[in-house]
Every structure is written in structure tokens, then in C-alpha cells.
NUNU-282327 format. One record per residue (C-alpha): residue number from 1; residue in one letter; y, x, z. Coordinates in Angstrom, 2 decimals, decimal comma, always signed. Layout:
+-----+-----+---------+---------+---------+
|   n | res |      py |      px |      pz |
+-----+-----+---------+---------+---------+
| NUM |   a |       Y |       X |       Z |
...
+-----+-----+---------+---------+---------+
REM end
This chain:
+-----+-----+---------+---------+---------+
|   n | res |      py |      px |      pz |
+-----+-----+---------+---------+---------+
|   1 |   m |  -44,74 |   -7,11 |  -33,66 |
|   2 |   q |  -43,80 |   -3,42 |  -33,53 |
|   3 |   k |  -43,75 |   -3,49 |  -29,73 |
|   4 |   y |  -47,04 |   -5,30 |  -29,17 |
|   5 |   i |  -49,06 |   -4,57 |  -32,33 |
|   6 |   g |  -47,58 |   -1,31 |  -33,59 |
|   7 |   f |  -46,07 |   +0,05 |  -36,80 |
|   8 |   d |  -47,54 |   -0,67 |  -40,21 |
|   9 |   s |  -48,35 |   +2,08 |  -42,73 |
|  10 |   f |  -44,90 |   +2,02 |  -44,37 |
|  11 |   e |  -43,07 |   +2,15 |  -41,04 |
|  12 |   t |  -45,32 |   +4,97 |  -39,83 |
|  13 |   k |  -44,60 |   +6,93 |  -43,01 |
|  14 |   w |  -40,85 |   +6,49 |  -42,49 |
|  15 |   l |  -41,14 |   +7,66 |  -38,88 |
|  16 |   n |  -43,19 |  +10,71 |  -39,88 |
|  17 |   e |  -40,61 |  +11,66 |  -42,50 |
|  18 |   g |  -37,85 |  +12,02 |  -39,92 |
|  19 |   g |  -37,19 |   +8,59 |  -38,49 |
|  20 |   a |  -39,07 |   +9,45 |  -35,31 |
|  21 |   t |  -36,37 |  +11,94 |  -34,25 |
|  22 |   t |  -33,93 |   +9,08 |  -33,63 |
|  23 |   h |  -36,34 |   +6,23 |  -32,92 |
|  24 |   i |  -38,92 |   +7,73 |  -30,56 |
|  25 |   i |  -36,80 |   +9,30 |  -27,83 |
|  26 |   w |  -36,76 |  +10,05 |  -24,10 |
|  27 |   s |  -35,97 |   +6,44 |  -23,13 |
|  28 |   g |  -38,79 |   +5,02 |  -25,25 |
|  29 |   v |  -39,19 |   +3,55 |  -28,73 |
|  30 |   r |  -36,21 |   +2,10 |  -30,57 |
|  31 |   y |  -37,63 |   -0,83 |  -32,52 |
|  32 |   f |  -36,13 |   -1,79 |  -35,88 |
|  33 |   s |  -38,24 |   -4,71 |  -37,22 |
|  34 |   f |  -37,64 |   -5,19 |  -40,99 |
|  35 |   f |  -34,18 |   -3,59 |  -40,83 |
|  36 |   t |  -33,35 |   -0,16 |  -42,22 |
|  37 |   d |  -33,08 |   +1,34 |  -38,72 |
|  38 |   a |  -32,55 |   +0,44 |  -35,07 |
|  39 |   s |  -28,74 |   +0,54 |  -35,21 |
|  40 |   n |  -28,79 |   -1,98 |  -38,05 |
|  41 |   m |  -31,15 |   -4,25 |  -36,14 |
|  42 |   g |  -29,20 |   -3,96 |  -32,89 |
|  43 |   a |  -25,90 |   -4,93 |  -34,49 |
|  44 |   n |  -27,41 |   -7,89 |  -36,34 |
|  45 |   m |  -29,17 |   -9,14 |  -33,22 |
|  46 |   g |  -25,87 |   -8,92 |  -31,35 |
|  47 |   a |  -24,26 |  -10,98 |  -34,11 |
|  48 |   a |  -27,13 |  -13,49 |  -33,98 |
|  49 |   t |  -26,56 |  -13,82 |  -30,24 |
|  50 |   m |  -22,94 |  -14,74 |  -30,92 |
|  51 |   f |  -23,75 |  -17,15 |  -33,74 |
|  52 |   f |  -26,46 |  -19,14 |  -32,00 |
|  53 |   g |  -24,93 |  -18,85 |  -28,52 |
|  54 |   i |  -21,53 |  -20,22 |  -29,53 |
|  55 |   a |  -22,92 |  -22,81 |  -31,94 |
|  56 |   a |  -25,22 |  -24,17 |  -29,21 |
|  57 |   f |  -22,25 |  -25,48 |  -27,22 |
|  58 |   h |  -20,88 |  -27,38 |  -30,22 |
|  59 |   m |  -24,05 |  -29,21 |  -31,26 |
|  60 |   r |  -24,24 |  -32,96 |  -30,69 |
|  61 |   s |  -28,03 |  -32,97 |  -30,39 |
|  62 |   y |  -29,41 |  -31,85 |  -27,03 |
|  63 |   l |  -32,55 |  -30,50 |  -28,73 |
|  64 |   c |  -30,40 |  -28,42 |  -31,11 |
|  65 |   r |  -28,55 |  -26,96 |  -28,14 |
|  66 |   i |  -31,81 |  -25,92 |  -26,47 |
|  67 |   y |  -33,12 |  -24,46 |  -29,73 |
|  68 |   y |  -29,94 |  -22,48 |  -30,46 |
|  69 |   l |  -29,73 |  -21,15 |  -26,90 |
|  70 |   s |  -33,37 |  -20,06 |  -27,07 |
|  71 |   i |  -32,69 |  -18,13 |  -30,28 |
|  72 |   a |  -29,60 |  -16,53 |  -28,70 |
|  73 |   i |  -31,65 |  -15,33 |  -25,72 |
|  74 |   l |  -34,36 |  -13,91 |  -27,98 |
|  75 |   a |  -31,71 |  -12,22 |  -30,14 |
|  76 |   i |  -30,08 |  -10,42 |  -27,22 |
|  77 |   y |  -33,54 |   -9,36 |  -26,02 |
|  78 |   a |  -34,21 |   -7,92 |  -29,49 |
|  79 |   m |  -30,83 |   -6,15 |  -29,35 |
|  80 |   f |  -31,92 |   -4,38 |  -26,18 |
|  81 |   l |  -35,29 |   -3,51 |  -27,76 |
|  82 |   s |  -33,42 |   -1,69 |  -30,52 |
|  83 |   g |  -32,02 |   +0,71 |  -27,92 |
|  84 |   t |  -28,73 |   +0,84 |  -29,83 |
|  85 |   r |  -25,98 |   +1,46 |  -27,30 |
|  86 |   g |  -23,18 |   +0,76 |  -29,76 |
|  87 |   a |  -24,57 |   -2,72 |  -30,37 |
|  88 |   m |  -23,30 |   -3,71 |  -26,93 |
|  89 |   i |  -19,82 |   -4,02 |  -28,41 |
|  90 |   v |  -20,94 |   -6,75 |  -30,83 |
|  91 |   p |  -21,30 |   -9,62 |  -28,31 |
|  92 |   l |  -18,42 |   -8,26 |  -26,22 |
|  93 |   a |  -15,99 |   -8,11 |  -29,15 |
|  94 |   g |  -17,30 |  -11,46 |  -30,35 |
|  95 |   l |  -16,60 |  -13,03 |  -26,96 |
|  96 |   a |  -13,11 |  -11,52 |  -26,95 |
|  97 |   l |  -12,35 |  -13,10 |  -30,34 |
|  98 |   y |  -13,84 |  -16,40 |  -29,17 |
|  99 |   t |  -11,26 |  -16,62 |  -26,39 |
| 100 |   f |   -8,49 |  -16,59 |  -29,01 |
| 101 |   v |  -10,12 |  -18,91 |  -31,54 |
| 102 |   s |  -11,29 |  -21,60 |  -29,10 |
| 103 |   k |   -7,80 |  -22,59 |  -27,83 |
| 104 |   q |   -9,48 |  -24,18 |  -24,79 |
| 105 |   t |   -8,53 |  -23,09 |  -21,27 |
| 106 |   k |  -12,05 |  -23,63 |  -19,93 |
| 107 |   t |  -13,57 |  -21,52 |  -22,71 |
| 108 |   i |  -10,99 |  -18,76 |  -22,25 |
| 109 |   i |  -11,68 |  -18,56 |  -18,51 |
| 110 |   t |  -15,47 |  -18,64 |  -18,97 |
| 111 |   s |  -15,48 |  -16,01 |  -21,74 |
| 112 |   s |  -13,09 |  -13,72 |  -19,86 |
| 113 |   t |  -15,19 |  -13,98 |  -16,70 |
| 114 |   l |  -18,37 |  -13,19 |  -18,64 |
| 115 |   l |  -16,72 |  -10,16 |  -20,24 |
| 116 |   l |  -15,55 |   -8,91 |  -16,85 |
| 117 |   l |  -18,96 |   -9,40 |  -15,21 |
| 118 |   t |  -20,70 |   -7,60 |  -18,09 |
| 119 |   y |  -18,33 |   -4,64 |  -17,77 |
| 120 |   v |  -18,74 |   -4,48 |  -13,99 |
| 121 |   f |  -22,55 |   -4,65 |  -14,26 |
| 122 |   f |  -22,88 |   -1,83 |  -16,78 |
| 123 |   a |  -19,90 |   +0,38 |  -15,92 |
| 124 |   l |  -19,54 |   +0,09 |  -12,16 |
| 125 |   t |  -23,07 |   -0,50 |  -10,83 |
| 126 |   t |  -26,50 |   +1,10 |  -11,10 |
| 127 |   i |  -28,42 |   -2,18 |  -10,95 |
| 128 |   g |  -31,47 |   -2,09 |  -13,22 |
| 129 |   n |  -31,44 |   +1,69 |  -13,71 |
| 130 |   s |  -35,19 |   +1,74 |  -13,15 |
| 131 |   n |  -35,45 |   +0,11 |  -16,58 |
| 132 |   a |  -35,12 |   +2,72 |  -19,35 |
| 133 |   t |  -33,50 |   +0,27 |  -21,79 |
| 134 |   i |  -30,79 |   -0,84 |  -19,35 |
| 135 |   r |  -30,23 |   +2,78 |  -18,33 |
| 136 |   r |  -29,72 |   +3,78 |  -21,95 |
| 137 |   m |  -27,40 |   +0,84 |  -22,69 |
| 138 |   r |  -25,33 |   +1,69 |  -19,62 |
| 139 |   t |  -24,38 |   +5,06 |  -21,12 |
| 140 |   a |  -22,35 |   +3,17 |  -23,76 |
| 141 |   f |  -19,74 |   +2,52 |  -21,05 |
| 142 |   t |  -19,32 |   +6,24 |  -20,29 |
| 143 |   p |  -19,11 |   +7,74 |  -23,80 |
| 144 |   t |  -17,33 |  +10,96 |  -22,78 |
| 145 |   e |  -20,39 |  +11,91 |  -20,73 |
| 146 |   d |  -22,66 |  +11,49 |  -23,75 |
| 147 |   a |  -23,43 |  +14,64 |  -25,75 |
| 148 |   s |  -23,86 |  +12,82 |  -29,07 |
| 149 |   f |  -20,45 |  +11,14 |  -28,68 |
| 150 |   n |  -18,76 |  +14,48 |  -28,06 |
| 151 |   v |  -20,45 |  +15,98 |  -31,13 |
| 152 |   r |  -19,18 |  +13,09 |  -33,24 |
| 153 |   k |  -15,62 |  +13,63 |  -32,02 |
| 154 |   e |  -15,84 |  +17,34 |  -32,88 |
| 155 |   n |  -17,13 |  +16,52 |  -36,36 |
| 156 |   q |  -14,24 |  +14,11 |  -36,87 |
| 157 |   k |  -11,76 |  +16,85 |  -35,90 |
| 158 |   k |  -13,29 |  +19,19 |  -38,49 |
| 159 |   l |  -13,11 |  +16,50 |  -41,16 |
| 160 |   a |   -9,51 |  +15,66 |  -40,21 |
| 161 |   s |   -8,40 |  +19,23 |  -40,93 |
| 162 |   y |  -10,12 |  +19,18 |  -44,30 |
| 163 |   m |   -8,97 |  +15,68 |  -45,28 |
| 164 |   k |   -5,32 |  +16,32 |  -44,46 |
| 165 |   y |   -4,51 |  +17,09 |  -48,08 |
| 166 |   k |   -6,91 |  +14,60 |  -49,69 |
| 167 |   p |   -5,23 |  +11,16 |  -49,49 |
| 168 |   f |   -7,72 |   +9,71 |  -51,99 |
| 169 |   g |  -10,78 |  +11,33 |  -50,43 |
| 170 |   e |  -13,51 |  +13,63 |  -51,63 |
| 171 |   g |  -15,13 |  +11,08 |  -53,93 |
| 172 |   l |  -17,64 |   +8,27 |  -53,75 |
| 173 |   g |  -21,00 |   +9,35 |  -52,37 |
| 174 |   l |  -19,70 |  +12,71 |  -51,14 |
| 175 |   s |  -19,85 |  +12,09 |  -47,40 |
| 176 |   g |  -22,27 |  +13,56 |  -44,91 |
| 177 |   d |  -25,39 |  +11,48 |  -45,25 |
| 178 |   r |  -28,70 |  +12,09 |  -47,00 |
| 179 |   a |  -27,45 |  +10,66 |  -50,28 |
| 180 |   g |  -24,38 |  +12,90 |  -50,22 |
| 181 |   e |  -26,46 |  +16,01 |  -49,66 |
| 182 |   r |  -28,58 |  +15,17 |  -52,70 |
| 183 |   i |  -25,51 |  +14,67 |  -54,90 |
| 184 |   s |  -23,60 |  +17,82 |  -54,01 |
| 185 |   k |  -23,60 |  +20,68 |  -51,50 |
| 186 |   r |  -20,07 |  +20,87 |  -50,09 |
| 187 |   f |  -18,16 |  +20,77 |  -46,81 |
| 188 |   t |  -17,99 |  +16,98 |  -46,51 |
| 189 |   t |  -21,69 |  +16,47 |  -47,22 |
| 190 |   s |  -22,65 |  +19,02 |  -44,56 |
| 191 |   i |  -21,03 |  +17,09 |  -41,68 |
| 192 |   p |  -22,55 |  +13,76 |  -40,55 |
| 193 |   t |  -20,00 |  +10,94 |  -40,51 |
| 194 |   d |  -21,90 |   +8,77 |  -37,96 |
| 195 |   s |  -19,42 |   +5,99 |  -38,67 |
| 196 |   w |  -18,91 |   +3,59 |  -41,57 |
| 197 |   y |  -15,14 |   +4,01 |  -41,38 |
| 198 |   v |  -15,31 |   +7,79 |  -41,25 |
| 199 |   k |  -17,57 |   +7,56 |  -44,31 |
| 200 |   i |  -15,00 |   +5,38 |  -46,13 |
| 201 |   w |  -12,23 |   +7,78 |  -45,07 |
| 202 |   v |  -14,07 |  +10,87 |  -46,33 |
| 203 |   e |  -14,99 |   +9,27 |  -49,66 |
| 204 |   t |  -11,75 |   +7,38 |  -50,43 |
| 205 |   g |   -9,17 |   +9,04 |  -48,19 |
| 206 |   a |   -6,49 |   +7,51 |  -45,99 |
| 207 |   v |   -5,38 |   +5,30 |  -48,88 |
| 208 |   g |   -8,84 |   +3,83 |  -49,42 |
| 209 |   l |   -9,49 |   +3,38 |  -45,71 |
| 210 |   t |   -6,17 |   +1,59 |  -45,24 |
| 211 |   l |   -6,92 |   -0,80 |  -48,10 |
| 212 |   y |  -10,45 |   -1,42 |  -46,83 |
| 213 |   l |   -9,45 |   -2,12 |  -43,23 |
| 214 |   s |   -6,53 |   -4,28 |  -44,35 |
| 215 |   m |   -8,87 |   -6,40 |  -46,47 |
| 216 |   i |  -11,33 |   -6,90 |  -43,60 |
| 217 |   f |   -8,72 |   -7,61 |  -40,91 |
| 218 |   l |   -6,87 |  -10,01 |  -43,20 |
| 219 |   s |  -10,11 |  -11,88 |  -43,95 |
| 220 |   i |  -11,06 |  -12,12 |  -40,27 |
| 221 |   g |   -7,53 |  -13,12 |  -39,24 |
| 222 |   w |   -7,34 |  -15,77 |  -41,96 |
| 223 |   g |  -10,79 |  -17,03 |  -40,99 |
| 224 |   g |   -9,73 |  -17,29 |  -37,35 |
| 225 |   w |   -6,66 |  -19,31 |  -38,34 |
| 226 |   i |   -8,77 |  -21,65 |  -40,46 |
| 227 |   i |  -11,18 |  -22,28 |  -37,59 |
| 228 |   a |   -8,45 |  -22,75 |  -34,99 |
| 229 |   m |   -6,09 |  -24,90 |  -37,04 |
| 230 |   r |   -7,85 |  -26,53 |  -40,00 |
| 231 |   l |  -11,30 |  -27,70 |  -38,89 |
| 232 |   r |  -11,91 |  -31,06 |  -37,21 |
| 233 |   d |  -15,70 |  -31,44 |  -37,15 |
| 234 |   p |  -16,95 |  -29,89 |  -33,87 |
| 235 |   e |  -20,37 |  -28,84 |  -35,19 |
| 236 |   l |  -18,94 |  -27,13 |  -38,27 |
| 237 |   k |  -16,29 |  -25,48 |  -36,11 |
| 238 |   g |  -18,95 |  -24,19 |  -33,73 |
| 239 |   l |  -21,12 |  -22,79 |  -36,52 |
| 240 |   l |  -18,24 |  -21,03 |  -38,28 |
| 241 |   t |  -16,79 |  -19,74 |  -34,99 |
| 242 |   g |  -20,13 |  -18,19 |  -34,06 |
| 243 |   l |  -20,41 |  -16,70 |  -37,54 |
| 244 |   l |  -16,91 |  -15,20 |  -37,40 |
| 245 |   c |  -17,37 |  -13,79 |  -33,89 |
| 246 |   g |  -20,67 |  -12,18 |  -34,87 |
| 247 |   i |  -19,17 |  -10,63 |  -38,01 |
| 248 |   f |  -16,14 |   -9,38 |  -36,05 |
| 249 |   g |  -18,42 |   -7,77 |  -33,47 |
| 250 |   m |  -20,38 |   -5,95 |  -36,17 |
| 251 |   f |  -17,12 |   -4,90 |  -37,83 |
| 252 |   i |  -15,95 |   -3,26 |  -34,59 |
| 253 |   n |  -19,37 |   -1,70 |  -34,00 |
| 254 |   a |  -19,29 |   -0,11 |  -37,46 |
| 255 |   y |  -16,92 |   +2,53 |  -36,08 |
| 256 |   g |  -19,80 |   +4,05 |  -34,13 |
| 257 |   n |  -22,56 |   +3,55 |  -36,73 |
| 258 |   s |  -22,95 |   +3,59 |  -40,51 |
| 259 |   f |  -25,03 |   +0,41 |  -40,65 |
| 260 |   w |  -22,26 |   -1,80 |  -42,14 |
| 261 |   g |  -23,09 |   -0,89 |  -45,73 |
| 262 |   q |  -26,83 |   -1,32 |  -45,29 |
| 263 |   f |  -28,97 |   -4,33 |  -46,16 |
| 264 |   p |  -28,71 |   -7,09 |  -45,03 |
| 265 |   t |  -25,56 |   -6,53 |  -42,94 |
| 266 |   m |  -22,96 |   -6,44 |  -45,68 |
| 267 |   v |  -24,55 |   -9,40 |  -47,50 |
| 268 |   i |  -24,55 |  -11,47 |  -44,30 |
| 269 |   s |  -21,00 |  -10,46 |  -43,38 |
| 270 |   f |  -19,24 |  -11,13 |  -46,67 |
| 271 |   t |  -21,29 |  -14,25 |  -47,40 |
| 272 |   g |  -20,40 |  -15,47 |  -43,92 |
| 273 |   l |  -16,70 |  -14,79 |  -44,49 |
| 274 |   t |  -16,95 |  -16,76 |  -47,73 |
| 275 |   f |  -18,36 |  -19,78 |  -45,88 |
| 276 |   i |  -15,52 |  -19,52 |  -43,36 |
| 277 |   m |  -12,89 |  -19,38 |  -46,13 |
| 278 |   v |  -14,25 |  -22,58 |  -47,70 |
| 279 |   g |  -14,50 |  -24,19 |  -44,27 |
| 280 |   p |  -11,66 |  -26,69 |  -44,92 |
| 281 |   y |  -13,46 |  -27,99 |  -48,02 |
| 282 |   l |  -16,72 |  -28,35 |  -46,09 |
| 283 |   d |  -14,83 |  -30,12 |  -43,31 |
| 284 |   q |  -13,21 |  -32,46 |  -45,82 |
| 285 |   e |  -16,63 |  -33,40 |  -47,23 |
| 286 |   i |  -17,89 |  -34,12 |  -43,72 |
| 287 |   q |  -14,87 |  -36,30 |  -42,92 |
| 288 |   e |  -15,26 |  -38,20 |  -46,20 |
| 289 |   k |  -18,94 |  -38,80 |  -45,47 |
| 290 |   k |  -18,09 |  -40,06 |  -41,98 |
| 291 |   s |  -15,46 |  -42,37 |  -43,45 |
| 292 |   t |  -17,90 |  -43,71 |  -46,05 |
| 293 |   d |  -20,63 |  -44,27 |  -43,45 |
| 294 |   s |  -18,11 |  -46,02 |  -41,19 |
| 295 |   n |  -17,02 |  -48,35 |  -43,99 |
| 296 |   i |  -20,62 |  -49,21 |  -44,84 |
| 297 |   k |  -21,36 |  -50,09 |  -41,20 |
| 298 |   h |  -18,15 |  -52,10 |  -41,00 |
| 299 |   h |  -19,07 |  -54,19 |  -44,06 |
| 300 |   d |  -22,61 |  -54,69 |  -42,77 |
+-----+-----+---------+---------+---------+
REM end
């Protein structure tokens, strides 16, 4: 709607109050739909691409496959409309995880080939450069040539010197975002973090960041093991695999953007991980229902 109809009064107000500086740029408009900003939308659309794209190949119904693939195509189109370069890593990281979880040679070869072709297209060719969106996305594969990336690295170096003697961080809310500036004027609130993990590091220190990353990686690793080893129903396995790959992609992308803690990303991610953790129980219910239905048919 934003692209073809325009922004509503609330969106226009947000843009006029500063959002336009990052969302109306040289390459065009970065659309954000009902999300908090374009980076949040881009990451979630990348995750939706993974979820529906992977699930489509595990559905028994042909109509469901067509429907899921259609949603996946629309989702990746929306990801490009967001103009968020970092969102490119979401489907790429998701595909990489899929190669490990699937345990199927055909899937591993197909996913690896798709990853390679995507890299070659964006990093080694200039095909599609006449399109501003593709041209902008292509810069994600040459980050050292991007001014904003270099500024972020310099900011991280400054924070590293300051955080050296603060293993437990500066304190919750005292990182460099708008909220931090309103709470207190200090060194850490004056430097943008531009990364969810840098934000966690600044606020809770190396100790807090280690605990946080360990929790996430353990959850994703455990979820991957559940999907690969415990699930028998192909449809459930496809749905939970797509969910895990999408969440993993967003988790990796959170290094370059602070969207992870925004609505609805964190709700989707941790709710999704919860569904994956209870996957064996869901699978057991499905198997019991199949067994019951089979017995009924047998007696009939």
C-alpha cells in the first residue's frame, strides 16, 4: 500500500520527525509497512521467505505448495522493497542452516548451488544494476566499500576501548539509541550501536553478551537436533525447519541492525523457538492421530 497508495498520516508524521533521513534516500523509498522501520520489515520478510519457501516442499497438498511458494515469492519481493541490505543475510543464512538440518544429499546440493549462484550474481556481476534496489542490495557484498559500514566499525573500536574495564556493561538502557539519550547523557549514549549485539554488549558487558549468545545458540542448536533427529511427520518437519531457518537468519542479521528487540521480531522468534522445542510432543500427537485413524479404517 505504501508503494502504490502512499503513507498514511501517522507514517507521514514519523517520516517528518526524522524517519525520512533513513527511509527516503538516493536509491528511492525504503518501505516499512506496519513494522517499526525498514530494517525490521526486511529481516522479517527474509524470514517469511525461508518459512514459506521451505515448508512448501514438505506439504502433501499440491495447492498448499503453490500457496506457500506464492507467499515466499511475495515475501522476498517485500524484502527488496525495504531496501535493507543486511536483510540479504537472512535467507542466505537460513539456506546454510537448512543444508545441515535436512540430512538429504539432494537438498544439500540444491541449497549449496543456490547459495553459490546468489553470491556470484550479487558479488561478481553487475547484472541488474540499472535497478536501484538491486544496486543497493549488491553493496551488501562489498561492505568495506560502504561508508556507513566503516563508520560502524570505528564506533565499535571506540566502544571497545571504553568497555575494556566494564565486564558487566554500562547498565540497561544506557546504549547509543534515542531511548539511551533520553535517560542519560554519557559516552555510551552518544555513540550509535547500530547492532543488537553491540547494544547488549554495551548495556550488559562481555558477561551479559556471552550469556545471551550462549542462550540463543543453544536454543537454535537444540532445535536443529530436534528437527533432524526427533520428528517423523514430513509436514510438521517442514514447517518447523522453515521457522528455525528464518529465525536463525534474523539472529545472524541482528549483528548489523538493532531490529531484534523490536516488535514483532522478538515475539515471533522466541514463540517460534518454543514451538520447535515442543515439536516432539506435536509429532507424537500427529502419530497417535494417524494410528487412531488407521485403526478406525481397519475396523470399518
